[in-house]
N, C-alpha and C positions, 0 to 999 in steps of 0.2 A: 464170271466178269469175262468183258468182250476186249479182247485185246487186238485184235485186227479184222479189218472189213473189207470183202472186196465185192464189187456188184457193179451196178449201172449207175452213174451222175444224172439223177433223175433232174437235180436243179443246184444252180448254185449262187450263193450273194458273198460278198466280202467277210462276211461273219459266222455264215453257216451253210451246209449245204444238207442235202436230200439224197441219201444212198438208198438206190431200189436194190435190195439183196434178195432173191430169188421172189419177186411179189410185196417185201416188207420196207417200208420205207422209213430208214432210220435218218434220225435228225440230228446231225454231226457239228460241233460247234470246231471252229478253225479258227488258227491265227492269218492273217494276212501273206506272210511267208508262204501258208500253203495253198491260199487262193490264188497267186500268182502261178502258182506250179501246176493248177487244173488243167486236165483239157475240156474240151466242148462238152456240154451236157450233152446226154445220149451216150456218151464214151465210157465206157470201162474202167475203174479205178480203184486203188486199192490204198487203205490209212491205214497206220498205226493207231490204236485207240486206247484212250486213256478214259477208266469211266470213273466217274463222280458219284458215289451215294450220297444222300443225304435224307433225311427225313420225310421230307417233303416231295422230294424231287428226284431222278437219275439223271445226269447228263452226260453226253458222250463228247470227247473230245478230240478230234482226229490230225492227223500227223504224216505229212507225204514223207519224210526220213526220220530214221532211228533219233538221230543227232536232236533234230525238234522235242521230240517226244522226251527224250532225255534229261534236256534242259526243262521243262516243262515240269518232270517230277522232281527234280533236283529243288526248283523255284517253290513250287507248292509245299517243300518241304520244310521253307523257311519260315518261321513265326511270324503272322501278319498277311504273307500273300497264299491268296485262295487261288481256285482253278481261274474264274474272271479276273483276274490280277494277271496271274500266270500268263492266258492267253492274251492279256493285253501288250505285256511286255514283248511278247515273241512278234506280236503284231508291227511294234514299232522300232524292234531292233532284229536284225540279221541273225541267225542264231551262230554263227561267227563272229560279226561284229561282237555281240552279247557276251558269249564265249571270251571275246580277247579284251572286254572291257571289265568281264570280272577276274580275268587273271595280270590285268593290267593294274586292278584299283581306280577305273576312270569314274571316279562318282560323280564329277560334274556331268558325265555324258549318260550314266545310269539316272542320276536324278531329274536330266531332262525328258524320261518317258512317264507319259500322262498318269499319273496316281502312284510313283514313285516318289518321295521327298527326299531329302537331305540324309535321313536318320534311316530308311529303307534303305537305300543305295549302301551304305555304308554296313546295315547290317548283311544284306546279298554279299558282298563282296567278304565279309569277314567269314560268313558259313559256308560259303560256295567256291572261294578261290582254289582250294587244295582237291576239291570235288572235281570242278571244271577238269582241272589238272590232270586227274586220273580218267577222265574222259578220254584223253589223246586229241583234244581237237587242237590242232596246230599251229602255228604264227599265220598269220594271214599270208597268201603269197601274193607276187604283184597283180596275179590274175583276177583279186580279189578287188582290186580298187574300183572298178566299172560299178560292182555291186554295193558297195561303199558309197560313193559317189551319186548312185541314183536312192540311196538312201538319205543322204543329204540333203537331195534336190526337192525327194520325198515331203521332208521332214521342213524344209524351208516354204515349201508352197502351203504344207498344213498351217503352220506357223501365221501365214502372211493372212491367209482366209478365216482365220481366227479370229485374226486381228481386226478383220473386216465386218466381225460382226456374225459371220456363221458359227453353226453350232458344229462342236468338234465332230461329233458322230454324223453325222451329216458328210461332213467334209472330208472324212475318210471315206467314205463308200464312193463320195465321187472321186477320189482320188484311186482308189481300188479298179473304177473302169477304165483307167489311163494307162495305157502301156508305156512307161517311160524307157527311151533307148537308153544305150550308154553315153550318150555325147547330148541327151538333153536337157536344155538350159530351163530354169527356174520358171524366167517369162512364159517361155512355150507352155511349160505346164500348168501353167499358172493361167492361163488363156483358154487351154483346154476343160481344166476344172471350172473356171469361171459358167463355160458355155453351158456344161452338163450341171451347173446350179439352177442356173437362167430359167432350165427347159419347163 
């Protein structure tokens, strides 16, 4: 069972990377939160790995931090949440924000995540609230506000572009290419995303 991979970042995309470990290329699926913290291609990188074994496939999921991996493992322990959905949840919510939503029982925020309905959100809170508390992920400090603000800008741009008729998967990849600053506005990021989509 692979638990950690360290190597050279041969290729990166918003949803997966290829990690060259001593000449062997591992395809590792990642959430957006990990993608945003990756170095440039060709750089050394180390990822926490979760190995998903099915009858027809072995998939690797990679994370930059222990917190991401721990939350991922908690999520897939919930009935109806597989690795793909858990990865999607972490792509749409920063680890600290997700932990706080679960601790606060914020059903509205959780059910706004693509693939999560109200019933699944309620199940997540019911099953994970105490487990997340044990992880010791503290209450968000004021310093985390910019990260939350950036996430809100990202969410608003995603929603606006989907309403314009673009496919969600295409929009997610376009937004992932944009470096969103702490003072970025929805309008500015929307313009950048449209430029990418119109290429």
